[in-house]
C-alpha positions in Angstrom: 4.3 30.3 -7.2 2.1 28.4 -5.1 2.3 28.3 -1.4 4.0 25.0 -0.1 1.9 25.2 3.1 -1.5 24.8 1.3 -3.2 23.1 -1.8 -6.2 22.7 -3.6 -8.2 19.4 -3.5 -7.2 18.6 -7.2 -3.4 19.1 -6.3 -3.9 16.3 -3.7 -5.8 14.2 -5.9 -3.3 14.6 -8.7 -0.1 13.9 -6.4 -1.9 10.8 -5.2 -2.6 9.2 -8.4 0.4 10.6 -10.4 2.6 9.4 -7.9 1.2 6.2 -6.3 -0.2 4.9 -10.0 1.0 4.9 -13.6 -2.8 6.0 -14.5 -2.3 9.3 -16.8 -2.6 12.0 -14.1 0.0 14.9 -14.3 1.3 15.8 -11.0 1.2 19.7 -11.3 2.9 20.4 -7.7 5.7 18.4 -5.8 5.7 20.5 -2.5 4.3 19.4 1.0 1.1 21.1 0.6 0.3 19.0 -2.3 1.9 16.2 -0.4 -0.6 16.5 2.2 -3.5 16.3 0.2 -2.0 13.4 -1.7 -1.4 11.3 1.3 -5.0 12.1 2.6 -6.4 10.9 -0.7 -4.1 8.1 -1.2 -6.8 5.5 -0.2 -8.7 6.6 -3.4 -6.1 5.9 -5.5 -6.0 2.4 -3.9 -9.7 2.2 -4.8 -9.1 2.9 -8.5 -6.1 0.3 -8.3 -8.4 -2.4 -6.7 -11.3 -2.0 -8.9 -8.9 -2.8 -11.8 -7.4 -5.3 -9.8 -10.4 -7.2 -8.9 -11.7 -6.7 -12.7 -8.9 -8.6 -14.0 -9.4 -11.4 -11.8 -13.0 -11.7 -12.4 -12.4 -11.4 -16.3 -10.5 -14.6 -16.1 -13.0 -16.3 -14.0 -15.9 -15.3 -16.7 -13.6 -16.8 -19.4 -13.3 -20.0 -17.6 -10.1 -20.0 -15.6 -9.7 -21.3 -12.1 -8.9 -19.3 -9.3 -5.3 -19.5 -9.3 -4.9 -17.5 -12.7 -7.5 -15.3 -11.3 -5.6 -14.6 -8.6 -2.1 -14.1 -10.4 -4.2 -11.6 -12.7 -5.2 -9.7 -9.6 -1.7 -9.7 -7.9 -0.3 -8.7 -11.1 -2.2 -5.6 -12.0 -1.2 -3.3 -8.7 2.4 -4.3 -9.5 2.2 -2.8 -13.3 0.1 -0.1 -12.1 2.8 1.0 -9.8 5.7 0.2 -12.1 6.9 -2.5 -9.5 7.8 0.5 -7.2 6.2 -0.6 -4.1 7.7 -4.1 -4.5 11.0 -2.8 -5.3 10.7 -0.2 -2.3 9.7 -3.8 -0.1 12.7 -5.5 -1.4 14.9 -2.3 -0.8 13.9 -2.1 2.6 14.4 -5.9 3.4 17.6 -5.5 2.3 18.5 -2.2 4.4 17.2 -4.0 7.3 18.7 -7.3 6.6 22.1 -5.8 6.1 22.5 -5.2 10.0 24.5 -1.9 9.0 24.2 1.6 10.7 21.6 3.7 9.5 23.8 5.7 6.9 25.2 2.5 5.3 21.7 0.7 5.5 20.2 3.8 3.5 23.3 3.6 1.0 22.4 -0.1 0.5 18.7 0.5 -0.2 19.5 3.4 -3.1 21.5 0.6 -5.0 20.0 -0.6 -8.2 20.5 -4.4 -7.8 18.4 -6.3 -5.4 20.3 -8.4 -2.2 19.3 -11.8 -1.0 17.1 -10.6 1.8 15.3 -8.7 -0.9 14.7 -11.6 -3.4 13.6 -13.9 -0.6 11.1 -11.1 0.8 9.7 -10.7 -2.7 9.3 -14.3 -3.5 7.6 -15.2 -0.2 5.2 -11.8 -0.5 3.9 -12.7 -3.9 3.5 -16.3 -3.1 1.4 -15.1 0.1 -0.6 -13.0 -2.1 -1.3 -15.3 -4.8 -2.2 -18.0 -2.4 -4.3 -15.8 -0.2 -6.2 -14.6 -3.2 -6.6 -18.1 -4.8 -8.4 -19.1 -1.4 -10.4 -16.2 -1.7 -11.7 -16.6 -5.2 -12.1 -20.3 -4.7 -14.6 -19.3 -1.9 -16.5 -17.4 -4.2 -15.8 -14.3 -6.7 -17.6 -11.5 -4.8 -15.1 -12.7 -1.8 -12.1 -12.7 -4.2 -13.1 -9.4 -5.7 -13.7 -7.8 -2.4 -10.3 -8.9 -1.0 -8.4 -7.2 -3.7 -10.2 -4.2 -3.3 -9.6 -4.0 0.3 -6.3 -4.7 0.0 -5.4 -2.1 -2.3 -7.1 0.5 -0.7 -5.7 -0.6 2.7 -2.2 -0.5 1.3 -2.5 3.0 0.2 -4.1 4.0 3.5 -1.0 2.6 5.5 0.9 5.0 3.4 -1.7 8.1 4.6 -0.7 7.0 8.4 2.9 6.7 7.6 2.7 10.2 6.6 1.4 11.5 9.7 2.9 14.3 11.7 5.7 13.3 13.9 7.1 10.8 11.5 10.5 12.1 10.3 12.4 11.7 7.0 15.4 9.6 6.8 16.9 11.3 3.9 16.7 15.2 2.8 15.4 14.3 -0.6 12.7 12.1 -2.2 9.2 11.2 -1.5 10.3 10.3 2.1 11.4 14.0 2.6 8.4 15.5 0.8 5.5 13.4 2.5 6.8 12.9 5.8 5.0 14.4 8.7 2.5 16.2 6.3 -0.8 14.5 7.4 -2.3 16.0 10.6 -2.8 13.1 13.1 -6.5 13.8 13.2 -6.8 13.7 9.6 -4.9 10.4 9.3 -7.2 8.7 11.9 -10.4 9.9 10.3 -9.3 8.5 7.0 -8.6 5.2 8.6 -11.8 5.1 10.3 -13.7 6.1 7.3 -11.8 3.6 5.3 -12.3 0.5 8.1 -16.1 1.6 8.0 -16.6 1.4 4.3 -14.6 -1.9 4.0 -16.8 -3.3 6.8 -20.1 -2.3 4.9 -19.0 -3.6 1.7 -18.0 -7.0 3.4 -21.7 -6.7 4.9 -22.9 -7.7 1.4 -21.4 -11.2 2.1 -23.0 -11.4 5.6 -21.7 -10.9 9.1 -18.7 -12.7 8.5 -17.9 -10.8 5.3 -18.1 -7.8 7.5 -15.9 -9.1 10.4 -13.1 -10.2 8.1 -13.2 -7.1 5.9 -12.8 -5.2 9.4 -10.2 -7.3 10.8 -8.1 -7.0 7.3 -7.8 -3.3 7.6 -7.4 -3.2 11.2 -4.5 -5.9 11.2 -2.9 -4.7 8.1 -2.5 -1.1 9.7 -1.2 -3.2 12.7 1.4 -4.5 10.8 2.4 -1.8 8.9 2.8 0.1 11.8 5.2 -2.4 13.3 7.3 -2.0 10.5 7.0 1.9 10.5 8.4 2.1 13.6 11.2 -0.7 13.3 12.4 1.4 10.2 12.2 4.6 12.1 14.6 3.0 14.6 17.0 1.6 12.1 17.1 4.4 9.7 16.1 7.3 11.6 13.0 8.1 9.7 10.9 6.9 6.6 12.2 6.9 2.6 10.2 6.2 -0.5 11.3 2.8 -0.2 9.9 2.2 3.2 6.4 3.8 1.6 6.7 0.8 -0.7 7.7 -1.7 2.0 4.6 -0.5 4.1 2.2 -0.9 1.3 3.2 -4.2 0.3 2.9 -5.3 3.9 -0.5 -4.0 4.3 -2.0 -5.4 1.3 -0.3 -8.8 2.1 -1.7 -8.7 5.6 -5.4 -7.7 4.3 -5.3 -10.6 2.0 -4.2 -13.2 4.1 -6.7 -12.4 6.6 -9.5 -12.3 3.7 -8.5 -16.0 3.0 -9.2 -16.9 6.6 -12.3 -18.1 8.2 
């Protein structure tokens, strides 16, 4: 039996891609050791999703579509590649927070299969914001739109790396939250964040100084927005859950796309 306190790099990659995407990768270990490697590798899964997201948008632009249709395609791809789980988590988190109920009742609401009014409103506004922001980015230029899609997808998963850092408790004794909460050393989480921020700025620099600044701000502000939501969820629910992970990912992605559309 594998030691749950440690894992091989391959276990972490399998956990990241097999848990955070629908790509045909089999998760061979579901324990905290594999989750540690998986959460550290989460941005790599995001990069893969971002490549496919940008490719879908660029394919439509090459076929003669306008930026709006390209933006819809780029937003649809991450939803498909996660089976809509991040969007579902966002809706459930919104319902739990909006209920105003004590933590136990709010967590029970989040586990229900239906989506309440807070969840519906949040989903509509978030998807509209993502499509509108990407439309603006693609309208600026196809490289700007492609970079926005890539940075948003990677930063969304980077937010999960930081949310799984040491000291963040799980709200439930089961599920992804229980497996991944607190598994990533704080130093490792910061190192991955700095690496991601630097890589984003370098990619943005290909579009000029403004592109570098915009990409860096997209990462920093996205992580800031996700951190605010994380802390609020910890106060309200007592910790993190799989739904909260999804809500954090969508919050970070949306913030990144909005920043990419500005300036």
